[in-house]
PDB file as gemmi writes it, atoms N, CA and C in Angstrom:
CRYST1    1.000    1.000    1.000  90.00  90.00  90.00 P 1                      
ATOM      1  N   MET A   1      -4.999 -23.534 -12.308  1.00  0.00           N  
ATOM      2  CA  MET A   1      -5.899 -22.448 -12.019  1.00  0.00           C  
ATOM      3  C   MET A   1      -5.146 -21.110 -12.079  1.00  0.00           C  
ATOM      4  N   SER A   2      -5.727 -20.169 -12.746  1.00  0.00           N  
ATOM      5  CA  SER A   2      -5.108 -18.855 -12.882  1.00  0.00           C  
ATOM      6  C   SER A   2      -5.246 -18.083 -11.572  1.00  0.00           C  
ATOM      7  N   ILE A   3      -4.225 -17.282 -11.280  1.00  0.00           N  
ATOM      8  CA  ILE A   3      -4.334 -16.434 -10.094  1.00  0.00           C  
ATOM      9  C   ILE A   3      -4.996 -15.105 -10.439  1.00  0.00           C  
ATOM     10  N   ILE A   4      -5.350 -14.935 -11.705  1.00  0.00           N  
ATOM     11  CA  ILE A   4      -6.054 -13.730 -12.126  1.00  0.00           C  
ATOM     12  C   ILE A   4      -7.549 -14.032 -12.146  1.00  0.00           C  
ATOM     13  N   LYS A   5      -8.291 -13.286 -11.353  1.00  0.00           N  
ATOM     14  CA  LYS A   5      -9.746 -13.465 -11.261  1.00  0.00           C  
ATOM     15  C   LYS A   5     -10.406 -12.717 -12.410  1.00  0.00           C  
ATOM     16  N   GLU A   6     -11.115 -13.447 -13.257  1.00  0.00           N  
ATOM     17  CA  GLU A   6     -11.870 -12.797 -14.327  1.00  0.00           C  
ATOM     18  C   GLU A   6     -13.151 -12.221 -13.756  1.00  0.00           C  
ATOM     19  N   VAL A   7     -13.398 -10.973 -14.066  1.00  0.00           N  
ATOM     20  CA  VAL A   7     -14.594 -10.287 -13.587  1.00  0.00           C  
ATOM     21  C   VAL A   7     -15.586 -10.241 -14.746  1.00  0.00           C  
ATOM     22  N   THR A   8     -16.644 -11.051 -14.619  1.00  0.00           N  
ATOM     23  CA  THR A   8     -17.629 -11.134 -15.707  1.00  0.00           C  
ATOM     24  C   THR A   8     -19.039 -10.779 -15.252  1.00  0.00           C  
ATOM     25  N   THR A   9     -19.224 -10.668 -13.939  1.00  0.00           N  
ATOM     26  CA  THR A   9     -20.554 -10.358 -13.411  1.00  0.00           C  
ATOM     27  C   THR A   9     -20.432  -9.258 -12.351  1.00  0.00           C  
ATOM     28  N   GLU A  10     -21.559  -8.674 -12.016  1.00  0.00           N  
ATOM     29  CA  GLU A  10     -21.572  -7.670 -10.955  1.00  0.00           C  
ATOM     30  C   GLU A  10     -21.132  -8.295  -9.629  1.00  0.00           C  
ATOM     31  N   GLN A  11     -21.523  -9.535  -9.389  1.00  0.00           N  
ATOM     32  CA  GLN A  11     -21.112 -10.234  -8.167  1.00  0.00           C  
ATOM     33  C   GLN A  11     -19.591 -10.408  -8.117  1.00  0.00           C  
ATOM     34  N   ASP A  12     -18.982 -10.783  -9.258  1.00  0.00           N  
ATOM     35  CA  ASP A  12     -17.514 -10.883  -9.315  1.00  0.00           C  
ATOM     36  C   ASP A  12     -16.883  -9.557  -8.918  1.00  0.00           C  
ATOM     37  N   TRP A  13     -17.410  -8.470  -9.485  1.00  0.00           N  
ATOM     38  CA  TRP A  13     -16.869  -7.148  -9.193  1.00  0.00           C  
ATOM     39  C   TRP A  13     -17.003  -6.815  -7.701  1.00  0.00           C  
ATOM     40  N   LYS A  14     -18.160  -7.108  -7.115  1.00  0.00           N  
ATOM     41  CA  LYS A  14     -18.358  -6.825  -5.686  1.00  0.00           C  
ATOM     42  C   LYS A  14     -17.351  -7.602  -4.838  1.00  0.00           C  
ATOM     43  N   GLU A  15     -17.096  -8.851  -5.203  1.00  0.00           N  
ATOM     44  CA  GLU A  15     -16.130  -9.677  -4.467  1.00  0.00           C  
ATOM     45  C   GLU A  15     -14.721  -9.096  -4.565  1.00  0.00           C  
ATOM     46  N   VAL A  16     -14.324  -8.717  -5.777  1.00  0.00           N  
ATOM     47  CA  VAL A  16     -12.992  -8.147  -5.987  1.00  0.00           C  
ATOM     48  C   VAL A  16     -12.868  -6.829  -5.219  1.00  0.00           C  
ATOM     49  N   PHE A  17     -13.897  -5.995  -5.303  1.00  0.00           N  
ATOM     50  CA  PHE A  17     -13.887  -4.717  -4.602  1.00  0.00           C  
ATOM     51  C   PHE A  17     -13.751  -4.925  -3.098  1.00  0.00           C  
ATOM     52  N   GLU A  18     -14.488  -5.871  -2.547  1.00  0.00           N  
ATOM     53  CA  GLU A  18     -14.412  -6.168  -1.112  1.00  0.00           C  
ATOM     54  C   GLU A  18     -13.024  -6.675  -0.724  1.00  0.00           C  
ATOM     55  N   LEU A  19     -12.393  -7.440  -1.603  1.00  0.00           N  
ATOM     56  CA  LEU A  19     -11.046  -7.951  -1.324  1.00  0.00           C  
ATOM     57  C   LEU A  19     -10.038  -6.828  -1.116  1.00  0.00           C  
ATOM     58  N   SER A  20     -10.314  -5.648  -1.694  1.00  0.00           N  
ATOM     59  CA  SER A  20      -9.381  -4.532  -1.559  1.00  0.00           C  
ATOM     60  C   SER A  20      -9.263  -4.055  -0.108  1.00  0.00           C  
ATOM     61  N   SER A  21     -10.182  -4.479   0.754  1.00  0.00           N  
ATOM     62  CA  SER A  21     -10.077  -4.166   2.182  1.00  0.00           C  
ATOM     63  C   SER A  21      -9.014  -5.023   2.855  1.00  0.00           C  
ATOM     64  N   ILE A  22      -8.664  -6.141   2.214  1.00  0.00           N  
ATOM     65  CA  ILE A  22      -7.692  -7.085   2.772  1.00  0.00           C  
ATOM     66  C   ILE A  22      -6.330  -6.929   2.104  1.00  0.00           C  
ATOM     67  N   ASN A  23      -6.342  -6.920   0.761  1.00  0.00           N  
ATOM     68  CA  ASN A  23      -5.121  -6.817  -0.036  1.00  0.00           C  
ATOM     69  C   ASN A  23      -5.323  -5.793  -1.144  1.00  0.00           C  
ATOM     70  N   PRO A  24      -4.250  -5.158  -1.593  1.00  0.00           N  
ATOM     71  CA  PRO A  24      -4.379  -4.314  -2.778  1.00  0.00           C  
ATOM     72  C   PRO A  24      -4.863  -5.163  -3.962  1.00  0.00           C  
ATOM     73  N   VAL A  25      -5.725  -4.573  -4.777  1.00  0.00           N  
ATOM     74  CA  VAL A  25      -6.319  -5.276  -5.910  1.00  0.00           C  
ATOM     75  C   VAL A  25      -5.990  -4.534  -7.202  1.00  0.00           C  
ATOM     76  N   PHE A  26      -5.462  -5.270  -8.174  1.00  0.00           N  
ATOM     77  CA  PHE A  26      -5.254  -4.739  -9.520  1.00  0.00           C  
ATOM     78  C   PHE A  26      -6.418  -5.162 -10.400  1.00  0.00           C  
ATOM     79  N   ILE A  27      -6.948  -4.211 -11.145  1.00  0.00           N  
ATOM     80  CA  ILE A  27      -7.996  -4.489 -12.130  1.00  0.00           C  
ATOM     81  C   ILE A  27      -7.435  -4.091 -13.481  1.00  0.00           C  
ATOM     82  N   PHE A  28      -7.274  -5.070 -14.359  1.00  0.00           N  
ATOM     83  CA  PHE A  28      -6.785  -4.785 -15.700  1.00  0.00           C  
ATOM     84  C   PHE A  28      -7.956  -4.827 -16.660  1.00  0.00           C  
ATOM     85  N   LYS A  29      -8.221  -3.701 -17.318  1.00  0.00           N  
ATOM     86  CA  LYS A  29      -9.294  -3.618 -18.316  1.00  0.00           C  
ATOM     87  C   LYS A  29      -8.646  -3.824 -19.684  1.00  0.00           C  
ATOM     88  N   HIS A  30      -9.037  -4.906 -20.332  1.00  0.00           N  
ATOM     89  CA  HIS A  30      -8.355  -5.394 -21.527  1.00  0.00           C  
ATOM     90  C   HIS A  30      -9.293  -5.446 -22.725  1.00  0.00           C  
ATOM     91  N   SER A  31      -8.839  -4.866 -23.828  1.00  0.00           N  
ATOM     92  CA  SER A  31      -9.555  -5.005 -25.097  1.00  0.00           C  
ATOM     93  C   SER A  31      -8.901  -6.128 -25.885  1.00  0.00           C  
ATOM     94  N   THR A  32      -9.650  -7.164 -26.162  1.00  0.00           N  
ATOM     95  CA  THR A  32      -9.102  -8.345 -26.845  1.00  0.00           C  
ATOM     96  C   THR A  32      -8.857  -8.098 -28.334  1.00  0.00           C  
ATOM     97  N   THR A  33      -9.212  -6.916 -28.844  1.00  0.00           N  
ATOM     98  CA  THR A  33      -9.006  -6.631 -30.265  1.00  0.00           C  
ATOM     99  C   THR A  33      -7.942  -5.566 -30.518  1.00  0.00           C  
ATOM    100  N   CYS A  34      -7.333  -5.058 -29.468  1.00  0.00           N  
ATOM    101  CA  CYS A  34      -6.400  -3.930 -29.587  1.00  0.00           C  
ATOM    102  C   CYS A  34      -4.954  -4.378 -29.382  1.00  0.00           C  
ATOM    103  N   PRO A  35      -4.072  -4.080 -30.333  1.00  0.00           N  
ATOM    104  CA  PRO A  35      -2.666  -4.479 -30.176  1.00  0.00           C  
ATOM    105  C   PRO A  35      -1.962  -3.775 -29.006  1.00  0.00           C  
ATOM    106  N   ILE A  36      -2.332  -2.539 -28.704  1.00  0.00           N  
ATOM    107  CA  ILE A  36      -1.745  -1.848 -27.553  1.00  0.00           C  
ATOM    108  C   ILE A  36      -2.168  -2.565 -26.265  1.00  0.00           C  
ATOM    109  N   SER A  37      -3.424  -2.970 -26.218  1.00  0.00           N  
ATOM    110  CA  SER A  37      -3.920  -3.698 -25.051  1.00  0.00           C  
ATOM    111  C   SER A  37      -3.212  -5.047 -24.921  1.00  0.00           C  
ATOM    112  N   ALA A  38      -2.929  -5.680 -26.032  1.00  0.00           N  
ATOM    113  CA  ALA A  38      -2.214  -6.968 -26.002  1.00  0.00           C  
ATOM    114  C   ALA A  38      -0.827  -6.793 -25.381  1.00  0.00           C  
ATOM    115  N   GLU A  39      -0.146  -5.710 -25.731  1.00  0.00           N  
ATOM    116  CA  GLU A  39       1.177  -5.452 -25.148  1.00  0.00           C  
ATOM    117  C   GLU A  39       1.073  -5.143 -23.662  1.00  0.00           C  
ATOM    118  N   ALA A  40       0.085  -4.319 -23.287  1.00  0.00           N  
ATOM    119  CA  ALA A  40      -0.117  -3.995 -21.873  1.00  0.00           C  
ATOM    120  C   ALA A  40      -0.479  -5.259 -21.083  1.00  0.00           C  
ATOM    121  N   HIS A  41      -1.282  -6.127 -21.702  1.00  0.00           N  
ATOM    122  CA  HIS A  41      -1.665  -7.388 -21.063  1.00  0.00           C  
ATOM    123  C   HIS A  41      -0.439  -8.249 -20.790  1.00  0.00           C  
ATOM    124  N   ALA A  42       0.469  -8.295 -21.759  1.00  0.00           N  
ATOM    125  CA  ALA A  42       1.706  -9.062 -21.586  1.00  0.00           C  
ATOM    126  C   ALA A  42       2.538  -8.492 -20.428  1.00  0.00           C  
ATOM    127  N   GLU A  43       2.592  -7.169 -20.319  1.00  0.00           N  
ATOM    128  CA  GLU A  43       3.314  -6.528 -19.213  1.00  0.00           C  
ATOM    129  C   GLU A  43       2.652  -6.878 -17.873  1.00  0.00           C  
ATOM    130  N   TYR A  44       1.333  -6.817 -17.852  1.00  0.00           N  
ATOM    131  CA  TYR A  44       0.575  -7.155 -16.641  1.00  0.00           C  
ATOM    132  C   TYR A  44       0.837  -8.606 -16.238  1.00  0.00           C  
ATOM    133  N   LEU A  45       0.770  -9.510 -17.206  1.00  0.00           N  
ATOM    134  CA  LEU A  45       1.020 -10.920 -16.914  1.00  0.00           C  
ATOM    135  C   LEU A  45       2.429 -11.133 -16.381  1.00  0.00           C  
ATOM    136  N   GLY A  46       3.397 -10.416 -16.943  1.00  0.00           N  
ATOM    137  CA  GLY A  46       4.775 -10.505 -16.447  1.00  0.00           C  
ATOM    138  C   GLY A  46       4.876 -10.054 -15.003  1.00  0.00           C  
ATOM    139  N   PHE A  47       4.185  -8.970 -14.666  1.00  0.00           N  
ATOM    140  CA  PHE A  47       4.171  -8.485 -13.293  1.00  0.00           C  
ATOM    141  C   PHE A  47       3.501  -9.501 -12.367  1.00  0.00           C  
ATOM    142  N   VAL A  48       2.365 -10.019 -12.800  1.00  0.00           N  
ATOM    143  CA  VAL A  48       1.632 -11.005 -12.003  1.00  0.00           C  
ATOM    144  C   VAL A  48       2.527 -12.209 -11.721  1.00  0.00           C  
ATOM    145  N   GLU A  49       3.197 -12.686 -12.746  1.00  0.00           N  
ATOM    146  CA  GLU A  49       4.066 -13.858 -12.603  1.00  0.00           C  
ATOM    147  C   GLU A  49       5.138 -13.621 -11.535  1.00  0.00           C  
ATOM    148  N   GLU A  50       5.677 -12.417 -11.495  1.00  0.00           N  
ATOM    149  CA  GLU A  50       6.730 -12.096 -10.530  1.00  0.00           C  
ATOM    150  C   GLU A  50       6.190 -11.865  -9.116  1.00  0.00           C  
ATOM    151  N   HIS A  51       4.887 -11.617  -8.986  1.00  0.00           N  
ATOM    152  CA  HIS A  51       4.318 -11.267  -7.680  1.00  0.00           C  
ATOM    153  C   HIS A  51       3.171 -12.191  -7.245  1.00  0.00           C  
ATOM    154  N   GLU A  52       3.052 -13.342  -7.883  1.00  0.00           N  
ATOM    155  CA  GLU A  52       1.906 -14.201  -7.616  1.00  0.00           C  
ATOM    156  C   GLU A  52       1.877 -14.757  -6.191  1.00  0.00           C  
ATOM    157  N   LYS A  53       2.986 -14.781  -5.520  1.00  0.00           N  
ATOM    158  CA  LYS A  53       3.014 -15.312  -4.160  1.00  0.00           C  
ATOM    159  C   LYS A  53       2.930 -14.204  -3.115  1.00  0.00           C  
ATOM    160  N   GLY A  54       2.730 -12.972  -3.550  1.00  0.00           N  
ATOM    161  CA  GLY A  54       2.676 -11.842  -2.628  1.00  0.00           C  
ATOM    162  C   GLY A  54       1.275 -11.586  -2.103  1.00  0.00           C  
ATOM    163  N   GLU A  55       1.121 -10.418  -1.520  1.00  0.00           N  
ATOM    164  CA  GLU A  55      -0.141 -10.023  -0.895  1.00  0.00           C  
ATOM    165  C   GLU A  55      -0.972  -9.143  -1.829  1.00  0.00           C  
ATOM    166  N   LEU A  56      -1.008  -9.488  -3.090  1.00  0.00           N  
ATOM    167  CA  LEU A  56      -1.751  -8.717  -4.079  1.00  0.00           C  
ATOM    168  C   LEU A  56      -2.837  -9.590  -4.690  1.00  0.00           C  
ATOM    169  N   THR A  57      -3.925  -8.962  -5.091  1.00  0.00           N  
ATOM    170  CA  THR A  57      -4.996  -9.656  -5.797  1.00  0.00           C  
ATOM    171  C   THR A  57      -5.033  -9.121  -7.219  1.00  0.00           C  
ATOM    172  N   PHE A  58      -5.176 -10.024  -8.183  1.00  0.00           N  
ATOM    173  CA  PHE A  58      -5.152  -9.654  -9.596  1.00  0.00           C  
ATOM    174  C   PHE A  58      -6.479 -10.009 -10.258  1.00  0.00           C  
ATOM    175  N   SER A  59      -6.988  -9.094 -11.069  1.00  0.00           N  
ATOM    176  CA  SER A  59      -8.230  -9.363 -11.789  1.00  0.00           C  
ATOM    177  C   SER A  59      -8.140  -8.814 -13.212  1.00  0.00           C  
ATOM    178  N   LEU A  60      -9.086  -9.252 -14.031  1.00  0.00           N  
ATOM    179  CA  LEU A  60      -9.118  -8.864 -15.435  1.00  0.00           C  
ATOM    180  C   LEU A  60     -10.560  -8.725 -15.893  1.00  0.00           C  
ATOM    181  N   VAL A  61     -10.814  -7.663 -16.650  1.00  0.00           N  
ATOM    182  CA  VAL A  61     -12.126  -7.437 -17.267  1.00  0.00           C  
ATOM    183  C   VAL A  61     -11.898  -7.285 -18.761  1.00  0.00           C  
ATOM    184  N   ARG A  62     -12.585  -8.084 -19.551  1.00  0.00           N  
ATOM    185  CA  ARG A  62     -12.536  -7.932 -21.005  1.00  0.00           C  
ATOM    186  C   ARG A  62     -13.596  -6.892 -21.379  1.00  0.00           C  
ATOM    187  N   VAL A  63     -13.116  -5.712 -21.826  1.00  0.00           N  
ATOM    188  CA  VAL A  63     -14.024  -4.564 -21.955  1.00  0.00           C  
ATOM    189  C   VAL A  63     -15.056  -4.711 -23.069  1.00  0.00           C  
ATOM    190  N   ILE A  64     -14.742  -5.436 -24.107  1.00  0.00           N  
ATOM    191  CA  ILE A  64     -15.720  -5.620 -25.190  1.00  0.00           C  
ATOM    192  C   ILE A  64     -16.765  -6.657 -24.780  1.00  0.00           C  
ATOM    193  N   GLU A  65     -16.285  -7.788 -24.285  1.00  0.00           N  
ATOM    194  CA  GLU A  65     -17.174  -8.876 -23.909  1.00  0.00           C  
ATOM    195  C   GLU A  65     -17.998  -8.560 -22.666  1.00  0.00           C  
ATOM    196  N   GLU A  66     -17.448  -7.750 -21.775  1.00  0.00           N  
ATOM    197  CA  GLU A  66     -18.110  -7.449 -20.499  1.00  0.00           C  
ATOM    198  C   GLU A  66     -18.309  -5.940 -20.324  1.00  0.00           C  
ATOM    199  N   ARG A  67     -18.796  -5.288 -21.365  1.00  0.00           N  
ATOM    200  CA  ARG A  67     -18.964  -3.831 -21.362  1.00  0.00           C  
ATOM    201  C   ARG A  67     -19.749  -3.310 -20.149  1.00  0.00           C  
ATOM    202  N   PRO A  68     -20.891  -3.923 -19.776  1.00  0.00           N  
ATOM    203  CA  PRO A  68     -21.632  -3.391 -18.618  1.00  0.00           C  
ATOM    204  C   PRO A  68     -20.805  -3.407 -17.323  1.00  0.00           C  
ATOM    205  N   ILE A  69     -20.019  -4.440 -17.125  1.00  0.00           N  
ATOM    206  CA  ILE A  69     -19.200  -4.539 -15.912  1.00  0.00           C  
ATOM    207  C   ILE A  69     -18.073  -3.516 -15.969  1.00  0.00           C  
ATOM    208  N   SER A  70     -17.460  -3.381 -17.132  1.00  0.00           N  
ATOM    209  CA  SER A  70     -16.406  -2.384 -17.307  1.00  0.00           C  
ATOM    210  C   SER A  70     -16.934  -0.985 -16.998  1.00  0.00           C  
ATOM    211  N   ASN A  71     -18.111  -0.671 -17.507  1.00  0.00           N  
ATOM    212  CA  ASN A  71     -18.720   0.636 -17.249  1.00  0.00           C  
ATOM    213  C   ASN A  71     -19.059   0.815 -15.768  1.00  0.00           C  
ATOM    214  N   LEU A  72     -19.561  -0.242 -15.148  1.00  0.00           N  
ATOM    215  CA  LEU A  72     -19.900  -0.184 -13.724  1.00  0.00           C  
ATOM    216  C   LEU A  72     -18.655   0.119 -12.881  1.00  0.00           C  
ATOM    217  N   ILE A  73     -17.562  -0.549 -13.191  1.00  0.00           N  
ATOM    218  CA  ILE A  73     -16.313  -0.328 -12.459  1.00  0.00           C  
ATOM    219  C   ILE A  73     -15.874   1.129 -12.597  1.00  0.00           C  
ATOM    220  N   SER A  74     -15.906   1.637 -13.819  1.00  0.00           N  
ATOM    221  CA  SER A  74     -15.518   3.039 -14.039  1.00  0.00           C  
ATOM    222  C   SER A  74     -16.394   3.987 -13.234  1.00  0.00           C  
ATOM    223  N   LYS A  75     -17.684   3.718 -13.256  1.00  0.00           N  
ATOM    224  CA  LYS A  75     -18.638   4.577 -12.538  1.00  0.00           C  
ATOM    225  C   LYS A  75     -18.410   4.508 -11.025  1.00  0.00           C  
ATOM    226  N   GLU A  76     -18.323   3.305 -10.493  1.00  0.00           N  
ATOM    227  CA  GLU A  76     -18.199   3.149  -9.043  1.00  0.00           C  
ATOM    228  C   GLU A  76     -16.861   3.647  -8.505  1.00  0.00           C  
ATOM    229  N   LEU A  77     -15.810   3.536  -9.312  1.00  0.00           N  
ATOM    230  CA  LEU A  77     -14.501   4.012  -8.870  1.00  0.00           C  
ATOM    231  C   LEU A  77     -14.261   5.470  -9.251  1.00  0.00           C  
ATOM    232  N   ASP A  78     -15.173   6.025 -10.060  1.00  0.00           N  
ATOM    233  CA  ASP A  78     -15.042   7.391 -10.560  1.00  0.00           C  
ATOM    234  C   ASP A  78     -13.708   7.585 -11.296  1.00  0.00           C  
ATOM    235  N   VAL A  79     -13.421   6.609 -12.173  1.00  0.00           N  
ATOM    236  CA  VAL A  79     -12.222   6.636 -13.005  1.00  0.00           C  
ATOM    237  C   VAL A  79     -12.667   6.580 -14.460  1.00  0.00           C  
ATOM    238  N   LYS A  80     -12.248   7.562 -15.238  1.00  0.00           N  
ATOM    239  CA  LYS A  80     -12.605   7.595 -16.656  1.00  0.00           C  
ATOM    240  C   LYS A  80     -12.160   6.294 -17.325  1.00  0.00           C  
ATOM    241  N   HIS A  81     -13.061   5.692 -18.089  1.00  0.00           N  
ATOM    242  CA  HIS A  81     -12.743   4.444 -18.782  1.00  0.00           C  
ATOM    243  C   HIS A  81     -11.682   4.669 -19.851  1.00  0.00           C  
ATOM    244  N   GLU A  82     -10.687   3.812 -19.841  1.00  0.00           N  
ATOM    245  CA  GLU A  82      -9.703   3.744 -20.912  1.00  0.00           C  
ATOM    246  C   GLU A  82      -9.416   2.269 -21.139  1.00  0.00           C  
ATOM    247  N   SER A  83      -8.870   1.991 -22.286  1.00  0.00           N  
ATOM    248  CA  SER A  83      -8.519   0.602 -22.580  1.00  0.00           C  
ATOM    249  C   SER A  83      -7.312   0.585 -23.511  1.00  0.00           C  
ATOM    250  N   PRO A  84      -6.272  -0.099 -23.064  1.00  0.00           N  
ATOM    251  CA  PRO A  84      -6.128  -0.842 -21.813  1.00  0.00           C  
ATOM    252  C   PRO A  84      -5.988   0.117 -20.634  1.00  0.00           C  
ATOM    253  N   GLN A  85      -6.334  -0.425 -19.479  1.00  0.00           N  
ATOM    254  CA  GLN A  85      -6.252   0.368 -18.255  1.00  0.00           C  
ATOM    255  C   GLN A  85      -5.939  -0.554 -17.085  1.00  0.00           C  
ATOM    256  N   LEU A  86      -5.086  -0.075 -16.200  1.00  0.00           N  
ATOM    257  CA  LEU A  86      -4.773  -0.817 -14.985  1.00  0.00           C  
ATOM    258  C   LEU A  86      -5.083   0.086 -13.805  1.00  0.00           C  
ATOM    259  N   ILE A  87      -5.909  -0.418 -12.907  1.00  0.00           N  
ATOM    260  CA  ILE A  87      -6.334   0.341 -11.734  1.00  0.00           C  
ATOM    261  C   ILE A  87      -5.935  -0.447 -10.496  1.00  0.00           C  
ATOM    262  N   LEU A  88      -5.351   0.255  -9.535  1.00  0.00           N  
ATOM    263  CA  LEU A  88      -5.012  -0.359  -8.256  1.00  0.00           C  
ATOM    264  C   LEU A  88      -5.922   0.232  -7.192  1.00  0.00           C  
ATOM    265  N   ILE A  89      -6.645  -0.639  -6.493  1.00  0.00           N  
ATOM    266  CA  ILE A  89      -7.476  -0.172  -5.389  1.00  0.00           C  
ATOM    267  C   ILE A  89      -7.021  -0.832  -4.087  1.00  0.00           C  
ATOM    268  N   LYS A  90      -7.077  -0.043  -3.033  1.00  0.00           N  
ATOM    269  CA  LYS A  90      -6.721  -0.527  -1.701  1.00  0.00           C  
ATOM    270  C   LYS A  90      -7.687   0.129  -0.735  1.00  0.00           C  
ATOM    271  N   ASP A  91      -8.213  -0.662   0.178  1.00  0.00           N  
ATOM    272  CA  ASP A  91      -9.203  -0.151   1.138  1.00  0.00           C  
ATOM    273  C   ASP A  91     -10.351   0.559   0.428  1.00  0.00           C  
ATOM    274  N   LYS A  92     -10.749  -0.011  -0.706  1.00  0.00           N  
ATOM    275  CA  LYS A  92     -11.893   0.469  -1.499  1.00  0.00           C  
ATOM    276  C   LYS A  92     -11.678   1.858  -2.105  1.00  0.00           C  
ATOM    277  N   ASN A  93     -10.419   2.251  -2.248  1.00  0.00           N  
ATOM    278  CA  ASN A  93     -10.086   3.532  -2.863  1.00  0.00           C  
ATOM    279  C   ASN A  93      -9.059   3.337  -3.962  1.00  0.00           C  
ATOM    280  N   VAL A  94      -9.197   4.114  -5.031  1.00  0.00           N  
ATOM    281  CA  VAL A  94      -8.233   4.066  -6.129  1.00  0.00           C  
ATOM    282  C   VAL A  94      -6.918   4.660  -5.638  1.00  0.00           C  
ATOM    283  N   GLN A  95      -5.853   3.881  -5.784  1.00  0.00           N  
ATOM    284  CA  GLN A  95      -4.519   4.339  -5.398  1.00  0.00           C  
ATOM    285  C   GLN A  95      -3.711   4.797  -6.606  1.00  0.00           C  
ATOM    286  N   TRP A  96      -4.022   4.191  -7.760  1.00  0.00           N  
ATOM    287  CA  TRP A  96      -3.214   4.443  -8.954  1.00  0.00           C  
ATOM    288  C   TRP A  96      -3.986   3.955 -10.162  1.00  0.00           C  
ATOM    289  N   SER A  97      -3.791   4.628 -11.271  1.00  0.00           N  
ATOM    290  CA  SER A  97      -4.400   4.204 -12.528  1.00  0.00           C  
ATOM    291  C   SER A  97      -3.440   4.550 -13.660  1.00  0.00           C  
ATOM    292  N   ALA A  98      -3.327   3.652 -14.615  1.00  0.00           N  
ATOM    293  CA  ALA A  98      -2.474   3.886 -15.780  1.00  0.00           C  
ATOM    294  C   ALA A  98      -3.174   3.316 -17.006  1.00  0.00           C  
ATOM    295  N   SER A  99      -2.805   3.844 -18.155  1.00  0.00           N  
ATOM    296  CA  SER A  99      -3.410   3.331 -19.385  1.00  0.00           C  
ATOM    297  C   SER A  99      -2.367   3.254 -20.496  1.00  0.00           C  
ATOM    298  N   HIS A 100      -2.730   2.534 -21.512  1.00  0.00           N  
ATOM    299  CA  HIS A 100      -1.956   2.402 -22.744  1.00  0.00           C  
ATOM    300  C   HIS A 100      -0.491   2.060 -22.468  1.00  0.00           C  
ATOM    301  N   TRP A 101       0.427   2.858 -23.016  1.00  0.00           N  
ATOM    302  CA  TRP A 101       1.860   2.544 -22.941  1.00  0.00           C  
ATOM    303  C   TRP A 101       2.432   2.709 -21.541  1.00  0.00           C  
ATOM    304  N   ASN A 102       1.669   3.302 -20.633  1.00  0.00           N  
ATOM    305  CA  ASN A 102       2.153   3.466 -19.257  1.00  0.00           C  
ATOM    306  C   ASN A 102       1.995   2.204 -18.423  1.00  0.00           C  
ATOM    307  N   ILE A 103       1.359   1.189 -18.986  1.00  0.00           N  
ATOM    308  CA  ILE A 103       1.201  -0.078 -18.264  1.00  0.00           C  
ATOM    309  C   ILE A 103       2.405  -0.955 -18.599  1.00  0.00           C  
ATOM    310  N   THR A 104       3.403  -0.869 -17.719  1.00  0.00           N  
ATOM    311  CA  THR A 104       4.608  -1.693 -17.874  1.00  0.00           C  
ATOM    312  C   THR A 104       4.955  -2.296 -16.517  1.00  0.00           C  
ATOM    313  N   LYS A 105       5.663  -3.413 -16.553  1.00  0.00           N  
ATOM    314  CA  LYS A 105       6.124  -4.026 -15.302  1.00  0.00           C  
ATOM    315  C   LYS A 105       6.929  -3.007 -14.501  1.00  0.00           C  
ATOM    316  N   LYS A 106       7.774  -2.260 -15.198  1.00  0.00           N  
ATOM    317  CA  LYS A 106       8.631  -1.273 -14.542  1.00  0.00           C  
ATOM    318  C   LYS A 106       7.792  -0.211 -13.823  1.00  0.00           C  
ATOM    319  N   ASN A 107       6.779   0.340 -14.497  1.00  0.00           N  
ATOM    320  CA  ASN A 107       5.950   1.375 -13.877  1.00  0.00           C  
ATOM    321  C   ASN A 107       5.135   0.839 -12.704  1.00  0.00           C  
ATOM    322  N   ILE A 108       4.623  -0.374 -12.845  1.00  0.00           N  
ATOM    323  CA  ILE A 108       3.838  -0.963 -11.746  1.00  0.00           C  
ATOM    324  C   ILE A 108       4.732  -1.172 -10.533  1.00  0.00           C  
ATOM    325  N   THR A 109       5.895  -1.743 -10.762  1.00  0.00           N  
ATOM    326  CA  THR A 109       6.846  -1.998  -9.691  1.00  0.00           C  
ATOM    327  C   THR A 109       7.288  -0.690  -9.042  1.00  0.00           C  
ATOM    328  N   LYS A 110       7.559   0.311  -9.868  1.00  0.00           N  
ATOM    329  CA  LYS A 110       7.985   1.627  -9.373  1.00  0.00           C  
ATOM    330  C   LYS A 110       6.907   2.229  -8.474  1.00  0.00           C  
ATOM    331  N   PHE A 111       5.643   2.116  -8.891  1.00  0.00           N  
ATOM    332  CA  PHE A 111       4.573   2.678  -8.079  1.00  0.00           C  
ATOM    333  C   PHE A 111       4.478   1.976  -6.725  1.00  0.00           C  
ATOM    334  N   LEU A 112       4.631   0.669  -6.717  1.00  0.00           N  
ATOM    335  CA  LEU A 112       4.523  -0.081  -5.457  1.00  0.00           C  
ATOM    336  C   LEU A 112       5.690   0.175  -4.521  1.00  0.00           C  
ATOM    337  N   GLY A 113       6.788   0.741  -5.107  1.00  0.00           N  
ATOM    338  CA  GLY A 113       7.957   1.077  -4.279  1.00  0.00           C  
ATOM    339  C   GLY A 113       8.734  -0.144  -3.971  1.00  0.00           C  
TER     340      GLY A 113                                                      
END                                                                             
């Protein structure tokens, strides 16, 4: 079983959003057709692998396949949609957002301190 929760429905999104009250939640918005997104996805997976036993929640939205959910997340978090994009929410508030080449294990780790 993957420790990354796929967000494919509005209910999935509500559950992930609510979890941010307990643990910080990463939302990775991934385009399955973009080579830049593929590289960012690999960086995200590397980070997840190193932190899977920690107090973090990991999720993924495929922006092409799940466009309505991707748009809903952008609207509700008031974060301009980009792809690839990594958003960190804690206590139902955006703490950090990065896109494209800025999504690296190093940058994620650096932000978390």
